[in-house]
C-alpha positions as CSV (number, residue, x, y, z in Angstrom):
1,M,130.1,86.3,107.3
2,K,132.8,84.3,105.0
3,N,130.5,84.0,102.5
4,T,129.9,87.6,102.2
5,T,133.6,88.2,102.2
6,Y,134.1,85.9,99.0
7,I,131.2,87.5,97.2
8,L,132.7,90.8,97.7
9,I,136.0,89.7,96.7
10,I,134.6,88.3,93.5
11,C,132.6,91.3,92.6
12,L,136.2,93.3,93.1
13,G,137.7,90.9,90.7
14,F,135.1,91.4,88.3
15,L,136.0,95.3,88.4
16,L,139.7,94.8,88.1
17,L,139.3,92.2,85.2
18,S,136.8,94.0,83.2
19,T,138.1,95.5,80.0
20,R,134.8,97.7,79.5
21,S,135.5,101.5,79.1
22,N,132.1,102.8,79.4
23,A,129.2,101.6,81.7
24,Q,126.7,104.5,81.1
25,D,123.6,102.6,80.9
26,Y,123.1,98.9,81.5
27,K,120.7,96.3,80.8
28,W,120.9,94.0,83.9
29,A,123.2,93.8,87.0
30,A,123.8,91.4,89.7
31,G,125.2,92.4,93.4
32,L,124.9,92.5,97.1
33,K,122.3,94.6,99.0
34,F,122.7,95.7,102.7
35,G,119.8,97.0,104.4
36,G,118.0,97.4,107.8
37,Y,116.0,94.1,107.5
38,E,118.1,91.8,105.4
39,N,121.5,91.6,103.8
40,G,121.9,89.3,100.6
41,V,122.1,89.3,96.8
42,S,120.1,91.2,94.3
43,G,119.5,91.5,90.5
44,K,118.1,94.0,88.4
45,Y,116.8,94.0,85.0
46,F,115.7,97.1,82.7
47,M,112.8,96.5,80.7
48,Q,112.9,99.9,79.1
49,S,115.5,102.5,79.4
50,N,113.9,104.1,82.6
51,V,111.7,101.0,84.0
52,A,113.6,98.2,85.9
53,L,112.5,95.3,87.8
54,E,114.9,94.3,90.9
55,G,114.7,91.1,92.7
56,I,116.4,90.8,96.3
57,L,116.9,87.6,98.0
58,G,117.8,88.8,101.6
59,F,118.9,86.7,104.7
60,R,118.2,87.8,108.2
61,N,118.7,86.0,111.7
62,H,117.0,82.6,111.4
63,G,115.2,83.5,108.0
64,A,114.8,84.6,104.5
65,V,112.8,87.1,102.5
66,V,112.5,87.4,98.6
67,T,111.3,91.0,97.6
68,G,110.4,92.1,93.9
69,L,110.5,96.0,93.1
70,Y,109.2,97.7,90.2
71,E,111.4,101.0,89.7
72,I,111.3,104.2,87.6
73,H,114.9,105.6,86.9
74,Q,115.5,109.4,86.0
75,P,118.6,111.5,85.7
76,A,119.3,113.3,89.1
77,F,120.8,117.0,89.6
78,N,122.2,116.9,86.1
79,V,124.9,114.9,87.2
80,D,126.3,112.2,84.5
81,K,125.5,108.5,85.5
82,L,123.6,109.6,88.5
83,K,120.0,108.4,88.6
84,F,117.2,108.9,90.8
85,Y,114.5,105.9,91.2
86,Y,111.3,105.4,93.1
87,G,109.1,102.4,92.9
88,F,107.0,99.7,94.8
89,G,106.8,95.8,95.3
90,T,106.1,93.2,97.6
91,H,108.1,90.8,100.0
92,I,107.4,87.4,101.2
93,G,109.4,85.2,103.6
94,S,109.8,83.7,106.9
95,V,111.7,84.0,110.1
96,G,112.4,80.9,112.3
97,S,112.4,80.4,116.0
98,G,115.1,82.3,117.7
99,A,114.9,85.7,119.6
100,Y,114.6,88.8,117.1
101,R,113.2,92.1,117.1
102,R,111.3,94.4,114.5
103,F,113.5,96.9,112.7
104,N,111.4,99.6,114.0
105,G,112.6,99.5,117.5
106,D,109.5,97.7,118.8
107,D,110.7,96.6,122.3
108,R,108.9,93.1,121.8
109,I,111.0,90.1,121.4
110,Y,109.7,87.3,119.3
111,N,110.7,83.7,119.6
112,D,108.1,81.9,117.3
113,P,108.5,81.4,113.6
114,R,106.7,83.9,111.6
115,L,105.5,84.6,108.0
116,L,106.4,87.8,106.6
117,L,104.2,89.4,103.7
118,G,103.8,92.7,102.9
119,A,104.2,95.9,100.6
120,D,107.6,97.7,100.0
121,G,108.6,100.8,98.4
122,V,111.9,102.1,97.2
123,L,113.2,105.8,96.9
124,G,117.1,106.3,96.1
125,L,120.1,107.2,94.3
126,E,122.1,105.1,91.7
127,Y,125.8,106.0,90.5
128,I,127.4,104.1,87.9
129,I,131.3,104.5,88.5
130,P,132.6,105.9,85.2
131,N,134.9,103.7,83.3
132,S,133.9,100.7,85.4
133,P,130.9,98.3,85.2
134,I,130.0,99.0,89.1
135,A,126.8,100.6,90.3
136,V,126.3,101.9,93.7
137,S,123.0,102.7,95.4
138,L,121.6,104.2,98.4
139,D,118.1,104.3,99.3
140,L,115.2,104.2,101.6
141,N,112.9,101.2,101.7
142,P,109.5,102.0,103.3
143,R,107.7,98.5,104.4
144,V,104.2,97.8,105.5
145,E,104.3,94.3,107.1
146,L,100.8,92.5,106.9
147,A,101.2,89.1,107.9
148,T,103.0,90.0,111.5
149,G,101.6,93.4,111.7
150,P,100.2,95.2,110.5
151,F,103.1,97.7,111.1
152,F,105.2,100.3,108.8
153,D,109.1,100.8,109.0
154,I,111.4,102.5,106.8
155,A,114.9,101.1,106.5
156,P,118.2,102.4,104.8
157,G,119.6,100.2,101.9
158,L,123.1,100.0,100.3
159,G,123.7,98.1,97.1
160,I,126.7,97.3,94.9
161,K,126.2,96.1,91.6
162,Y,128.1,94.6,88.5
163,T,126.4,95.7,85.4
164,F,126.0,93.9,82.1
165,Q,125.0,95.3,78.8
């Protein structure tokens, strides 16, 4: 929890120290991602003006998961700096020993180490705050877990990123 607080303070410091006056579009971004499965750090890189790759290193109780996503971005609702995005990807990770439950409300409690491997989707909105380098996103993340499943879940996600040209 202390580390998350420090990272959040650093991100806010970047916002306050920034001299950039316009952050309409960006080439890459780094930030935090809070989701139904894991919370962690994320990075996004635009290969084209509307196509991005996003990587997330998420931590959960007794484990970690790496997720890679291919995303397509489009303007949303004719609102400046608001983009709709969707895409797909995959995840791999593990959860160690310790009681945990699946996000989908499964009543089973798992106590043994498990490999996590599966397919992911993403559907969301991203808003770049005017006159700042901060982007905020809200999305849904459907996930098919193959190694411990198969089972299907949908979890919400909230992201905050510092953008770079």
